[in-house]
C-alpha positions in Angstrom: -5.7 -10.4 -91.4 -3.1 -7.9 -92.6 -3.3 -4.6 -90.8 -2.5 -1.2 -92.3 -1.7 1.5 -89.8 -2.0 5.3 -89.7 -1.0 7.8 -87.1 -3.4 10.1 -85.4 -2.3 13.4 -83.7 -0.9 12.8 -80.2 1.0 15.0 -77.8 4.8 14.6 -77.3 4.2 12.5 -74.2 1.7 10.1 -75.6 2.4 6.9 -77.6 1.0 6.8 -81.1 -1.7 4.2 -81.4 -2.2 1.6 -84.1 -5.1 2.8 -86.2 -6.8 0.0 -88.3 -8.7 1.2 -91.3 -12.1 -0.1 -92.3 -10.6 -2.2 -95.1 -8.5 -4.2 -92.5 -11.3 -5.2 -90.1 -14.8 -6.5 -90.2 -16.5 -4.0 -87.9 -19.2 -1.8 -89.3 -21.3 1.0 -87.9 -24.3 -0.8 -89.2 -23.8 -3.4 -86.4 -23.9 -0.9 -83.6 -27.0 -0.2 -81.6 -29.0 2.7 -83.2 -29.3 4.7 -79.9 -25.5 4.3 -79.3 -25.0 5.7 -82.8 -27.3 8.6 -82.0 -25.2 9.5 -78.9 -21.9 9.2 -80.8 -23.2 11.3 -83.8 -24.5 14.1 -81.6 -21.3 14.3 -79.6 -19.4 14.5 -82.9 -21.8 17.1 -84.3 -21.1 19.3 -81.2 -17.3 19.1 -81.9 -16.3 16.4 -79.4 -14.2 13.3 -79.9 -16.2 10.3 -79.0 -15.7 6.6 -79.4 -17.4 3.3 -78.8 -15.1 1.6 -76.2 -14.4 -1.5 -74.2 -16.4 -4.7 -74.4 -18.6 -3.4 -77.1 -15.7 -3.1 -79.5 -14.3 -6.5 -78.4 -17.6 -8.3 -79.0 -18.2 -6.7 -82.4 -14.7 -7.6 -83.5 -15.4 -11.2 -82.5 -18.7 -11.2 -84.4 -20.9 -11.1 -81.3 -23.7 -8.8 -80.3 -22.6 -6.6 -77.4 -24.6 -6.7 -74.2 -23.8 -3.1 -73.5 -22.6 -0.1 -75.5 -20.2 2.2 -73.6 -18.9 5.5 -74.9 -15.9 7.6 -74.0 -15.5 11.2 -75.0 -13.6 14.4 -74.3 -16.9 16.1 -73.3 -17.3 16.8 -69.6 -20.3 15.4 -67.7 -22.0 18.8 -67.6 -21.6 19.2 -71.4 -23.0 15.7 -71.9 -26.0 16.4 -69.7 -26.9 19.6 -71.7 -26.9 17.5 -74.9 -29.1 14.7 -73.6 -32.0 15.7 -71.4 -32.9 12.0 -70.9 -29.8 11.5 -68.7 -28.5 11.6 -65.2 -25.0 11.8 -63.7 -23.9 9.1 -61.3 -20.7 8.4 -59.3 -18.8 10.6 -57.0 -15.1 9.7 -57.3 -15.5 9.8 -61.1 -18.7 10.9 -62.7 -20.3 9.4 -65.8 -23.6 10.0 -67.5 -26.3 7.5 -68.1 -28.5 8.2 -71.1 -31.9 6.5 -71.0 -33.9 5.1 -74.0 -37.0 3.0 -74.4 -37.1 -0.6 -73.2 -35.0 0.3 -70.2 -31.9 0.7 -72.4 -29.1 2.7 -70.9 -26.0 4.0 -72.7 -23.2 5.1 -70.4 -21.0 7.9 -71.4 -17.7 8.7 -69.6 -15.2 11.4 -70.0 -11.7 10.3 -70.8 -10.0 9.4 -67.5 -6.4 10.0 -66.6 -5.9 6.6 -65.0 -7.5 4.1 -62.7 -7.9 5.2 -59.1 -6.0 2.1 -58.1 -2.9 3.1 -60.1 -2.3 6.6 -58.9 1.0 6.7 -57.0 0.8 7.2 -53.3 0.0 5.2 -50.2 -1.0 1.8 -51.6 -4.0 1.1 -49.5 -5.8 4.5 -49.8 -7.6 5.9 -52.8 -7.3 9.5 -53.9 -10.4 11.6 -53.2 -11.1 12.2 -56.9 -9.8 11.2 -60.3 -8.8 13.6 -63.0 -9.9 13.8 -66.6 -7.3 12.8 -69.2 -6.7 12.0 -72.9 -7.9 9.1 -74.9 -4.5 7.5 -74.5 -4.7 7.8 -70.7 -8.2 6.3 -70.9 -6.9 3.3 -72.9 -4.0 2.6 -70.6 -6.0 2.8 -67.4 -8.2 -0.2 -68.5 -7.5 -3.7 -67.1 -7.2 -5.9 -70.2 -5.8 -5.1 -73.7 -8.8 -6.6 -75.4 -11.0 -4.1 -73.6 -8.9 -1.1 -74.4 -10.0 -0.6 -78.0 -11.8 2.5 -79.4 -14.0 2.5 -82.5 -14.5 5.7 -84.4 -17.8 5.8 -86.3 -16.7 8.7 -88.5 -14.1 6.8 -90.4 -14.9 3.3 -89.1 -11.4 2.8 -87.7 -10.2 0.9 -84.7 -7.8 2.8 -82.4 -5.5 0.4 -80.5 -3.0 1.8 -77.9 -2.3 -1.5 -76.1 -2.0 -4.3 -78.6 -5.6 -5.4 -78.0 -6.3 -6.3 -81.7 -3.3 -8.6 -81.8 -4.4 -10.3 -78.6 -7.9 -10.7 -80.0 -6.5 -12.3 -83.1 -4.3 -14.7 -81.0 -7.1 -15.3 -78.5 -5.1 -14.0 -75.5 -6.1 -12.3 -72.3 -3.3 -9.9 -71.3 -3.1 -7.3 -68.6 -2.5 -3.7 -69.8 1.0 -2.7 -68.6 3.0 -4.6 -66.0 0.7 -7.3 -64.5 2.7 -7.3 -61.3 2.0 -3.7 -60.6 -1.5 -3.7 -62.0 -2.6 -6.7 -59.9 -0.9 -5.6 -56.6 -2.6 -2.2 -57.0 -6.0 -3.7 -57.5 -6.2 -7.5 -56.9 -9.8 -7.6 -58.3 -8.2 -7.5 -61.7 -7.3 -11.2 -61.3 -11.0 -12.1 -61.2 -11.7 -10.0 -64.4 -8.9 -11.7 -66.3 -10.2 -15.1 -65.4 -13.8 -14.2 -66.1 -13.0 -13.0 -69.6 -10.8 -15.9 -70.4 -13.7 -18.3 -69.4 -16.4 -16.3 -71.2 -14.8 -16.1 -74.6 -12.5 -19.2 -74.4 -9.2 -17.3 -74.5 -6.0 -18.3 -72.8 -4.3 -16.1 -70.2 -0.9 -14.7 -71.2 1.9 -16.3 -69.2 3.2 -13.2 -67.3 -0.4 -12.3 -66.4 -1.1 -15.9 -65.3 2.0 -16.1 -63.1 1.2 -12.8 -61.5 -2.3 -14.1 -60.7 -0.8 -17.2 -59.0 1.8 -15.1 -57.0 -0.7 -12.6 -55.8 -3.9 -14.6 -55.4 -3.9 -14.3 -51.6 -4.1 -10.5 -51.9 -7.8 -10.8 -52.8 -8.3 -11.1 -49.1 -7.3 -7.5 -48.8 -10.1 -6.2 -51.0 -13.4 -4.7 -49.6 -16.0 -7.4 -49.2 -18.5 -5.5 -51.4 -16.2 -5.5 -54.4 -15.4 -9.3 -54.1 -19.1 -10.1 -53.7 -20.1 -8.0 -56.7 -17.5 -9.5 -58.9 -18.5 -13.1 -57.9 -22.1 -12.4 -58.5 -21.2 -11.0 -61.9 -19.4 -14.2 -62.6 -22.3 -16.4 -61.4 -24.8 -14.4 -63.5 -22.8 -14.4 -66.7 -19.4 -15.9 -66.7 -19.4 -19.0 -64.5 -18.8 -22.2 -66.5 -16.6 -25.2 -66.5 -13.6 -23.2 -67.8 -14.1 -20.5 -65.1 -14.1 -23.2 -62.4 -11.0 -24.9 -63.8 -9.1 -21.6 -64.1 -10.0 -20.7 -60.5 -8.8 -24.1 -59.3 -5.6 -24.2 -61.4 -4.6 -20.7 -60.2 -5.5 -21.4 -56.6 -7.9 -18.5 -56.5 -10.8 -20.7 -55.8 -9.7 -21.6 -52.3 -8.8 -18.0 -51.5 -12.3 -17.0 -52.3 -14.0 -20.2 -50.9 -11.7 -21.6 -48.2 -14.6 -23.7 -46.8 -14.5 -25.8 -50.0 -11.1 -27.2 -49.0 -11.3 -31.0 -49.0 -14.6 -31.1 -50.9 -12.8 -31.8 -54.2 -10.5 -34.6 -53.0 -8.6 -36.8 -55.5 -10.9 -39.7 -54.6 -14.0 -37.7 -54.9 -13.8 -36.0 -58.3 -17.5 -36.4 -58.8 -18.3 -33.4 -56.6 -16.1 -31.2 -58.8 -17.8 -32.6 -61.9 -21.2 -31.9 -60.3 -20.3 -28.3 -59.7 -19.0 -27.9 -63.3 -22.3 -29.4 -64.5 -24.3 -27.1 -62.3 -22.5 -24.1 -63.9 -23.4 -25.5 -67.3 -27.1 -25.7 -66.4 -27.0 -22.2 -64.9 -25.4 -20.9 -68.1 -28.1 -22.6 -70.3 -30.9 -21.3 -68.2 -29.6 -17.8 -68.2 -28.9 -17.9 -71.9 -32.6 -18.5 -72.3 -33.2 -15.0 -70.6 -34.2 -16.6 -67.3 -32.1 -14.8 -64.7 -31.5 -16.4 -61.3 -31.6 -14.7 -58.0 -28.5 -14.2 -55.8 -29.9 -16.8 -53.4 -30.5 -19.4 -56.1 -27.1 -18.9 -57.6 -25.3 -19.2 -54.2 -27.5 -22.1 -53.2 -26.7 -24.1 -56.4 -23.0 -23.3 -56.0 -23.1 -24.7 -52.4 -24.7 -28.1 -53.2 -21.4 -30.1 -53.5 -20.1 -28.5 -50.3 -23.4 -29.3 -48.5 -23.5 -32.9 -49.6 -19.9 -33.4 -48.5 -20.3 -31.8 -45.0 -23.9 -33.0 -44.1 -24.4 -36.7 -44.5 -28.1 -36.2 -43.7 -28.4 -34.9 -47.3 -28.3 -38.5 -48.5 -31.2 -39.6 -46.2 -35.0 -39.3 -46.4 -35.8 -36.8 -43.6 -38.9 -35.9 -41.7 -40.1 -32.4 -41.1 -38.4 -32.0 -37.7 -35.2 -33.4 -39.2 -35.4 -31.0 -42.2 -35.7 -28.1 -39.8 -32.7 -29.3 -37.8 -30.7 -29.7 -41.0 -31.6 -26.3 -42.2 -30.4 -24.8 -38.9 -27.1 -26.6 -39.1 -26.5 -25.4 -42.6 -27.4 -21.9 -41.6 -24.9 -21.9 -38.8 -22.2 -23.2 -41.1 -23.0 -20.6 -43.8 -23.0 -17.8 -41.2 -19.3 -18.6 -40.7 -18.3 -19.6 -44.2 -20.0 -16.7 -46.1 -19.1 -14.1 -43.5 -16.3 -12.8 -45.8 -18.9 -12.1 -48.5 -21.2 -10.1 -46.3 -24.3 -11.9 -47.5 -27.6 -10.8 -45.8 -28.9 -13.0 -43.0 -32.3 -13.4 -44.8 -30.5 -14.6 -47.9 -28.4 -17.1 -45.9 -31.6 -18.4 -44.2 -33.3 -18.9 -47.6 -30.2 -20.6 -49.0 -30.1 -23.0 -46.0 -33.8 -23.9 -46.5 -33.3 -24.5 -50.3 -30.4 -26.9 -49.5 -32.1 -28.7 -46.7 -35.3 -29.2 -48.7 -33.4 -30.5 -51.7 -33.4 -33.9 -49.8 -37.2 -33.8 -49.7 -37.5 -33.3 -53.5 -34.9 -35.9 -54.3 -36.8 -38.4 -52.2 -40.3 -37.7 -53.7 -39.4 -37.2 -57.4 -41.3 -39.9 -59.3 -40.9 -38.9 -63.0 -41.9 -35.4 -62.4 -45.0 -36.3 -60.4 -45.2 -34.9 -56.9 -47.3 -35.9 -53.9 -50.4 -33.6 -53.5 -49.3 -32.7 -50.0 -46.0 -31.4 -51.3 -47.5 -29.4 -54.1 -49.6 -27.6 -51.6 -46.6 -26.3 -49.7 -45.9 -22.6 -50.0 -42.3 -23.4 -50.9 -43.1 -25.9 -53.6 -42.7 -23.7 -56.7 -39.3 -22.3 -55.9 -37.8 -25.4 -54.3 -39.0 -27.6 -57.2 -37.3 -25.2 -59.6 -34.1 -25.4 -57.5 -34.3 -29.2 -57.6 -34.9 -29.4 -61.3 -31.7 -27.5 -62.0 -29.8 -29.8 -59.6 -31.4 -32.9 -61.2 -30.3 -31.9 -64.7 -26.7 -31.3 -63.4 -26.7 -34.6 -61.7 -27.4 -36.3 -65.0 -31.2 -36.4 -64.9 -33.8 -35.0 -67.3 -33.2 -31.4 -68.5 -35.2 -28.8 -66.7 -38.0 -27.4 -68.7 -38.4 -23.7 -69.2 -39.5 -22.6 -65.8 -40.6 -19.3 -64.2 -37.7 -18.5 -61.8 -37.5 -16.0 -59.0 -36.4 -12.7 -60.3 -32.8 -11.5 -59.5 -32.4 -8.8 -56.9 -30.2 -6.6 -59.1 -31.3 -5.4 -62.6 -28.7 -5.5 -65.3 -27.0 -2.3 -66.3 -28.5 -0.2 -63.6 -25.9 1.2 -61.3 -26.5 2.5 -57.8 -25.3 5.9 -56.8 -22.2 5.7 -54.7 -23.0 6.4 -51.0 -22.1 9.9 -49.8 -19.3 10.1 -47.4 -16.3 12.2 -46.6 -12.7 11.1 -46.5 -11.2 8.4 -48.7 -12.1 4.8 -49.4 -9.4 2.2 -49.5 -9.1 0.0 -52.5 -7.8 -2.6 -50.1 -5.7 -2.6 -46.9 -2.7 -4.6 -45.9 -3.5 -4.0 -42.2 -5.9 -6.1 -40.2 -7.7 -3.7 -37.9 -11.2 -3.0 -36.8 -13.5 -0.2 -37.8 -14.6 1.4 -41.1 -16.8 -0.1 -43.6 -16.8 -3.9 -43.7 -14.0 -3.9 -41.1 -11.6 -1.9 -43.2 -9.2 0.7 -41.7 -10.8 4.0 -41.1 -9.1 6.9 -42.8 -9.0 10.5 -41.7 
């Protein structure tokens, strides 16, 4: 599609963006959520610059319906709160405003930010106490990926592109904003986001970005446990598929995140890798049907190939005492292997029981008919659901629509950051005890 450009006013120090007029793209304000339009319209009415930003613009450009609508503006959080009484301010290092609407809908509005906390110059393993507000150009360049750095202006229906995101969308490319070497070493979690988006929308990762991921994959070990866990759960809830698994394996990131999986996908045992890919496919199908899976379910399903490889008893028909023993063995192994993800003990115990009882359901599945004694067990409903997802992945009958355990974390709702003094490290290159999750304490 040919693109006409126009310039918008910028300061002497800011690059001029590519501004794509309505005639040169297919986005329309009619496709935007009505409540998001209300927020944008009121901000404009009050004299503020405000844009739809990020993944919402990307999805609309690709002809998809966005899951979330995020807005960036030059209005400060206090000004936003005065305009929208149905709102609250969250965050400490950088505040943003959540505006609440019916049906649990949340529109998040942020003030233009100067740059990502991980890119501010200074000691590499310590974050600054606070971020500063910036211009719309600053806000675009602080973002991780070019395709997520686009702004959409509802007043004239133009797309504002500072980073080449539209060209990358047209060429189906995932590219890091700026120098990928610097951006990734400053915040290694960006590697996971690049892989996630490539897998979700079927794009290829630009070569310089890809090579930087391969070179710096081990630096993911330096990130706080909580950030890695949250990113992985985000992947499992909405981005994990065959392509995601393949990108993790091809880049070597998979074994950095899951070192205990070493040897499970041996050359002579490709079936286990294929099983995991199929498990992800079933998870994706189930969750596309609006059936969200709990953290324990997701992790348990992910661990099936590893469990089958490391516990030969999984292939046997076990009695109650043997099931209890197997569950204990799995739990001990998980305590060690999932320690780097800081999973709750209760969750690990539940995962171990799901995996151990999988043998029970495999042994007693007779065309969907279960023994009456098994149906009376308190664990029958959830364990049978777990088994049906596995059965479909293993090549059996597709799991019917089932009532699944609810996830622990509701989508779109963000928790307030814990109050603390001092500075929180993005990641540390020093192995020392103390601090949160074993990170270095800072004064």
